[in-house]
C-alpha positions as CSV (number, residue, x, y, z in Angstrom):
1,M,162.8,-48.1,-85.5
2,K,166.1,-48.2,-83.6
3,F,165.0,-51.5,-82.0
4,F,164.1,-52.9,-85.4
5,L,167.4,-52.0,-87.0
6,K,169.4,-53.2,-84.0
7,R,167.8,-56.7,-84.1
8,I,168.4,-56.9,-87.9
9,F,172.1,-55.9,-87.5
10,D,172.5,-58.4,-84.7
11,L,172.1,-61.1,-87.3
12,I,175.4,-60.4,-89.0
13,P,177.9,-61.0,-86.1
14,T,175.8,-63.9,-84.9
15,M,176.0,-65.6,-88.3
16,L,179.7,-64.8,-88.7
17,G,180.6,-66.2,-85.3
18,M,178.5,-69.3,-85.8
19,S,179.9,-70.0,-89.3
20,F,183.5,-69.6,-88.1
21,I,183.1,-71.9,-85.1
22,C,181.4,-74.5,-87.2
23,F,184.0,-74.2,-89.9
24,I,186.9,-74.8,-87.4
25,L,185.2,-77.5,-85.4
26,I,184.4,-79.8,-88.3
27,R,188.0,-79.7,-89.3
28,L,189.1,-80.7,-85.9
29,I,187.2,-84.0,-86.2
30,P,189.6,-86.9,-87.0
31,G,189.3,-88.1,-90.5
32,D,190.2,-86.9,-94.0
33,P,187.5,-86.5,-96.6
34,V,189.9,-87.2,-99.4
35,L,191.1,-90.4,-97.9
36,L,187.5,-91.5,-97.3
37,L,186.9,-91.0,-101.0
38,I,189.9,-92.7,-102.5
39,G,190.6,-95.2,-99.6
40,E,193.6,-95.2,-97.3
41,R,195.2,-98.3,-98.8
42,G,197.2,-97.8,-101.9
43,A,196.4,-94.2,-102.2
44,D,198.6,-92.5,-104.8
45,P,200.2,-89.3,-103.3
46,A,199.8,-87.5,-106.6
47,V,196.1,-88.5,-106.8
48,Y,195.6,-87.4,-103.2
49,L,197.2,-84.0,-103.8
50,E,195.3,-83.5,-107.0
51,M,191.9,-84.3,-105.4
52,Q,192.8,-82.1,-102.4
53,K,193.5,-79.2,-104.7
54,N,190.3,-79.8,-106.7
55,L,188.3,-79.7,-103.4
56,G,190.1,-76.5,-102.3
57,L,191.4,-78.3,-99.2
58,D,195.1,-77.5,-100.0
59,K,194.7,-73.8,-99.0
60,P,195.1,-72.4,-95.4
61,I,192.1,-72.8,-93.2
62,L,191.4,-69.0,-93.1
63,A,191.7,-68.8,-96.9
64,Q,189.1,-71.6,-97.1
65,Y,186.8,-69.9,-94.7
66,F,186.9,-66.5,-96.5
67,S,186.3,-68.3,-99.8
68,F,183.3,-70.1,-98.2
69,L,181.9,-66.7,-96.9
70,K,182.4,-65.1,-100.3
71,N,180.4,-67.8,-102.0
72,A,177.8,-68.0,-99.3
73,V,177.0,-64.2,-99.7
74,Q,176.3,-65.0,-103.4
75,F,174.0,-67.9,-102.2
76,D,176.5,-70.5,-103.3
77,L,177.0,-73.0,-100.5
78,G,179.2,-75.3,-102.6
79,T,179.0,-78.8,-103.9
80,S,178.8,-82.0,-101.8
81,I,182.1,-83.9,-101.8
82,V,180.2,-87.2,-101.8
83,S,177.2,-86.8,-104.1
84,K,178.6,-83.9,-106.3
85,N,175.3,-82.2,-106.0
86,S,174.6,-78.6,-105.0
87,V,174.4,-78.3,-101.2
88,W,171.5,-75.8,-101.5
89,N,169.5,-78.2,-103.8
90,E,170.1,-81.1,-101.4
91,F,168.8,-79.0,-98.5
92,I,165.7,-77.9,-100.4
93,E,165.0,-81.6,-101.3
94,R,165.1,-82.7,-97.6
95,F,163.8,-79.7,-95.8
96,P,160.1,-80.4,-96.4
97,A,160.5,-83.7,-94.5
98,T,161.9,-81.9,-91.5
99,V,159.2,-79.2,-91.7
100,E,156.5,-81.8,-91.8
101,L,157.9,-83.7,-88.8
102,G,158.4,-80.4,-86.9
103,V,155.0,-79.0,-87.6
104,V,153.3,-82.3,-86.5
105,A,155.5,-82.5,-83.4
106,L,154.7,-78.9,-82.5
107,F,151.0,-79.5,-83.1
108,F,151.0,-82.5,-80.9
109,S,152.8,-80.7,-78.1
110,T,150.5,-77.7,-78.4
111,I,147.1,-79.4,-78.4
112,I,148.1,-81.4,-75.3
113,G,150.4,-78.9,-73.5
114,I,148.0,-75.9,-73.4
115,P,145.0,-77.8,-71.9
116,L,147.3,-79.5,-69.4
117,G,148.8,-76.2,-68.4
118,I,145.4,-74.6,-68.0
119,F,144.1,-77.4,-65.7
120,A,147.3,-77.3,-63.7
121,A,146.8,-73.6,-63.1
122,L,143.2,-74.1,-62.2
123,K,144.2,-76.9,-59.8
124,R,147.1,-75.1,-58.3
125,N,149.0,-76.9,-55.5
126,S,146.8,-80.0,-55.9
127,F,148.1,-83.5,-56.5
128,F,147.3,-83.1,-60.2
129,D,149.4,-80.0,-60.4
130,Y,152.4,-81.5,-58.6
131,F,152.2,-84.6,-60.7
132,L,151.9,-82.8,-64.0
133,M,154.8,-80.4,-63.2
134,S,157.0,-83.4,-62.2
135,F,156.0,-85.3,-65.3
136,S,156.8,-82.3,-67.5
137,L,160.2,-81.9,-65.8
138,V,160.9,-85.6,-66.6
139,G,159.8,-85.0,-70.2
140,Y,162.0,-82.0,-70.6
141,S,165.0,-83.9,-69.2
142,M,164.5,-87.1,-71.2
143,P,167.2,-87.6,-73.9
144,I,165.6,-87.9,-77.4
145,F,167.7,-90.7,-78.5
146,W,166.8,-92.8,-75.5
147,W,163.1,-91.9,-75.7
148,G,162.9,-92.7,-79.4
149,L,164.4,-96.1,-78.9
150,I,162.0,-96.8,-76.1
151,L,159.0,-95.9,-78.3
152,I,160.3,-98.1,-81.1
153,L,160.8,-101.0,-78.7
154,I,157.3,-100.8,-77.3
155,F,155.1,-99.7,-80.2
156,S,157.0,-101.1,-83.2
157,V,158.8,-104.2,-81.9
158,K,156.6,-105.4,-79.1
159,L,153.1,-104.3,-80.2
160,G,153.7,-103.9,-84.0
161,L,151.4,-100.9,-84.2
162,T,153.8,-98.5,-86.0
163,P,156.6,-98.9,-88.5
164,V,160.2,-98.7,-87.3
165,S,161.5,-96.2,-89.7
166,G,161.0,-94.2,-92.9
167,R,158.3,-91.8,-94.1
168,I,156.0,-94.2,-96.0
169,A,155.8,-97.8,-97.0
170,L,158.1,-98.8,-99.9
171,E,155.1,-100.1,-101.9
172,F,153.9,-96.6,-102.5
173,D,155.5,-94.4,-105.2
174,I,154.1,-91.0,-104.5
175,P,154.9,-88.0,-106.8
176,L,156.2,-85.3,-104.6
177,K,154.9,-81.9,-105.5
178,T,155.2,-80.1,-102.1
179,G,157.5,-82.6,-100.4
180,L,155.0,-82.9,-97.6
181,L,153.7,-86.5,-97.7
182,L,150.5,-85.7,-95.7
183,I,149.5,-83.4,-98.6
184,D,151.0,-85.2,-101.5
185,T,149.3,-88.5,-100.6
186,L,145.9,-86.6,-100.9
187,Q,146.5,-85.7,-104.6
188,I,143.5,-86.7,-106.8
189,E,145.6,-89.0,-109.0
190,V,146.9,-90.8,-105.9
191,L,143.5,-91.1,-104.3
192,K,142.1,-92.6,-107.6
193,T,144.7,-95.3,-107.8
194,E,145.6,-96.1,-104.1
195,G,142.8,-94.5,-102.1
196,F,143.7,-93.4,-98.6
197,K,146.3,-96.2,-98.0
198,P,149.4,-94.0,-98.7
199,F,148.0,-91.2,-96.4
200,I,147.4,-93.7,-93.6
201,S,150.9,-95.2,-94.1
202,A,152.4,-91.7,-93.9
203,I,150.6,-91.0,-90.6
204,K,151.7,-94.3,-89.1
205,H,155.3,-93.5,-90.0
206,L,155.0,-90.0,-88.5
207,I,153.4,-90.9,-85.2
208,L,156.5,-92.1,-83.2
209,P,159.0,-89.5,-84.6
210,A,156.5,-86.7,-83.8
211,I,156.0,-87.9,-80.3
212,A,159.7,-88.3,-79.6
213,L,160.4,-84.8,-81.1
214,G,157.4,-83.1,-79.4
215,T,158.1,-84.4,-75.9
216,I,160.4,-81.5,-74.9
217,P,158.2,-78.8,-76.4
218,L,155.2,-80.4,-74.7
219,A,156.9,-80.0,-71.3
220,V,157.9,-76.4,-72.1
221,I,154.4,-75.4,-73.3
222,T,152.7,-77.1,-70.3
223,R,154.8,-75.2,-67.8
224,M,154.7,-71.9,-69.7
225,T,150.9,-72.1,-70.0
226,R,150.5,-72.8,-66.3
227,S,152.8,-69.9,-65.3
228,S,151.1,-67.5,-67.7
229,M,147.6,-68.5,-66.6
230,L,148.5,-68.1,-62.9
231,E,149.8,-64.6,-63.6
232,V,146.7,-63.6,-65.5
233,L,144.2,-65.2,-63.1
234,G,145.6,-62.9,-60.4
235,E,144.9,-59.7,-62.3
236,D,142.2,-57.3,-61.2
237,Y,140.1,-57.5,-64.3
238,I,139.7,-61.3,-63.8
239,R,138.3,-60.6,-60.3
240,T,136.0,-58.0,-61.8
241,A,134.7,-60.4,-64.4
242,R,134.0,-62.9,-61.6
243,A,132.3,-60.3,-59.6
244,K,130.0,-59.4,-62.5
245,G,128.7,-63.0,-62.4
246,L,130.3,-64.2,-65.7
247,S,130.4,-68.0,-66.1
248,F,133.6,-69.9,-65.1
249,K,134.2,-71.0,-68.7
250,R,133.9,-67.5,-70.0
251,V,136.3,-66.0,-67.4
252,V,138.9,-68.7,-68.0
253,F,138.7,-69.3,-71.8
254,I,137.7,-65.8,-73.0
255,H,139.3,-63.3,-70.6
256,A,142.2,-65.2,-69.0
257,L,143.4,-67.5,-71.8
258,R,143.2,-64.8,-74.5
259,N,145.7,-62.6,-72.5
260,A,147.8,-65.5,-71.4
261,L,148.3,-66.6,-75.0
262,I,150.8,-63.8,-75.9
263,P,153.8,-65.4,-74.0
264,I,152.6,-68.8,-75.0
265,I,152.7,-67.9,-78.8
266,T,156.1,-66.4,-78.3
267,T,157.3,-69.6,-76.7
268,L,155.8,-71.7,-79.5
269,T,157.7,-69.7,-82.1
270,L,161.0,-69.9,-80.2
271,L,160.5,-73.7,-79.9
272,F,161.0,-73.9,-83.6
273,G,164.8,-73.9,-82.9
274,T,164.4,-76.8,-80.5
275,I,162.4,-78.7,-83.1
276,I,165.1,-78.2,-85.7
277,T,168.0,-79.2,-83.5
278,G,166.1,-82.0,-81.9
279,A,165.2,-83.3,-85.4
280,I,168.9,-84.2,-85.9
281,L,168.7,-87.0,-83.3
282,T,165.1,-87.9,-84.1
283,E,165.6,-88.3,-87.8
284,T,168.7,-90.4,-87.2
285,I,166.9,-92.8,-84.9
286,F,163.8,-93.2,-87.1
287,S,165.7,-93.0,-90.5
288,W,163.6,-90.0,-91.4
289,P,165.0,-88.5,-94.6
290,G,165.3,-84.9,-93.5
291,I,168.1,-82.4,-93.0
292,G,169.0,-83.8,-89.6
293,K,169.8,-87.3,-90.9
294,W,171.5,-85.6,-93.9
295,I,173.9,-83.6,-91.7
296,V,174.7,-86.6,-89.5
297,A,175.5,-88.7,-92.6
298,S,177.7,-85.8,-93.9
299,I,179.6,-85.7,-90.6
300,T,180.3,-89.4,-90.9
301,A,181.6,-88.9,-94.5
302,R,183.4,-85.6,-93.6
303,D,181.5,-83.9,-96.3
304,Y,182.6,-80.4,-95.3
305,P,180.5,-78.3,-97.8
306,V,177.3,-80.1,-96.7
307,I,178.0,-79.6,-92.9
308,Q,179.0,-75.9,-93.4
309,G,176.1,-75.1,-95.6
310,G,173.5,-77.1,-93.7
311,V,174.5,-75.7,-90.3
312,L,174.6,-72.1,-91.8
313,I,171.1,-72.4,-93.2
314,I,169.7,-73.9,-90.0
315,A,171.4,-71.2,-87.9
316,F,170.0,-68.5,-90.2
317,I,166.4,-69.9,-89.8
318,I,166.7,-70.1,-86.0
319,V,168.2,-66.6,-85.6
320,S,165.8,-65.1,-88.0
321,T,162.9,-66.7,-86.2
322,N,164.1,-65.3,-82.9
323,I,164.4,-61.8,-84.4
324,F,161.0,-62.1,-85.9
325,V,159.5,-63.0,-82.5
326,D,161.3,-60.1,-80.9
327,I,159.9,-57.7,-83.5
328,V,156.4,-59.0,-83.2
329,Y,156.5,-58.9,-79.4
330,Y,157.8,-55.4,-79.6
331,F,154.6,-54.3,-81.4
332,L,152.3,-56.4,-79.2
333,N,153.8,-55.2,-75.9
334,P,153.6,-51.4,-75.4
335,R,156.3,-51.5,-72.6
336,M,158.7,-53.0,-75.1
337,K,158.3,-49.9,-77.3
338,I,159.3,-47.6,-74.5
339,T,162.3,-49.5,-73.4
340,G,163.3,-50.6,-76.9
341,D,163.4,-47.1,-78.3
342,K,165.6,-45.8,-75.5
343,K,168.3,-48.4,-76.3
C-alpha cells in the first residue's frame, strides 16, 4: 500500500516541475504571439496592448503560470490563440490519429522484434546474432526525421508504392465516429458506397509513418527479448524440462518465452512514451494530422495555450503509464512487494 501511494504522489511534483519548465521555455523562444497575429508592420500600440491584455500576456510570468495551474486543475487548458477553440477539444480531435499511428507502429515493432530477439538468443554468439544486434543498434541510433525522409524518397518518390503524406486519399469523405480510420473505413455505410477502397487507402498512408515511428521500439524490443530469453534459458527449470525429453519448441515457446515475457511486456508499455514523443517528428514529416504535428504548428505560431496544454496532457499520459507499469510489476514480481513495502 505504501508503494502504491508513493507512486501516485510522485505524479504531483513531476507534473508541476514539467509544467513550469515548459511554461518558461516556450516564452524564451524568440517571437511574440500578438505580433504574429496582428502583423509587425503598422501595428497600433493601443491595439497591441489591448490584445495582449485580452490574452493575459500583460501579467508577470509567475502570475500567468499560477493562473494556468488554477485553470488546469479545473480541467480548463485555455483557448487557442490562433483558432479560438478549446485546447482540450483540439487535443481530443487529433489524439485518435496519434493513437492509431502509435498502436500500428508498436504492433509492427512487436511482431518483428520478439521473433528476432528469440532467434538471436537461440543463435547466441553466431553471425546472425552479431548482425542482428548491430542492426538493432543502428536502428535505435537512426534519427526519425532522416529515416522518414529516406522512406519517402525510396517508396513514395522512386517506387510510387505509398502516398507521401496524409491519412487517406482526398477523394474519400469518411464520417469519423471513433477517429480511427482503420475502424471508421469499415463502417457498413462506407462499405456499401465505397467498398474496401478507403480502408486500403488508409493502410497505404499508414505504412511508412508506422515503420519510421516503430524502428526505435523495434530495436529496443529485439534487444530486450534476446536479453530476457538468455536469462531464462539459463535457469534450472529449463534444464529440467530438457532433461525430461520435452520437445525443443515446447521448452522455448511454452516454458522459456512465457517467463521471459514479463520484462518484455513492461518494456512495451514503457515504449508508449517513446511512441508519443517520436510521433512529433514523424507526424511533421508525413503531415499526419495528430497531436505531434499540432504542437509543432503551435510552436511556429507561438500559440502558448496549445503548447502548454498539449505538453501537459502528453506528460500526464506518459507519467501515468510509467506509474501504472510500476504498480502492475509490483504485483507480478514478489520481490518488488518485499522491497517496496520497506520503503
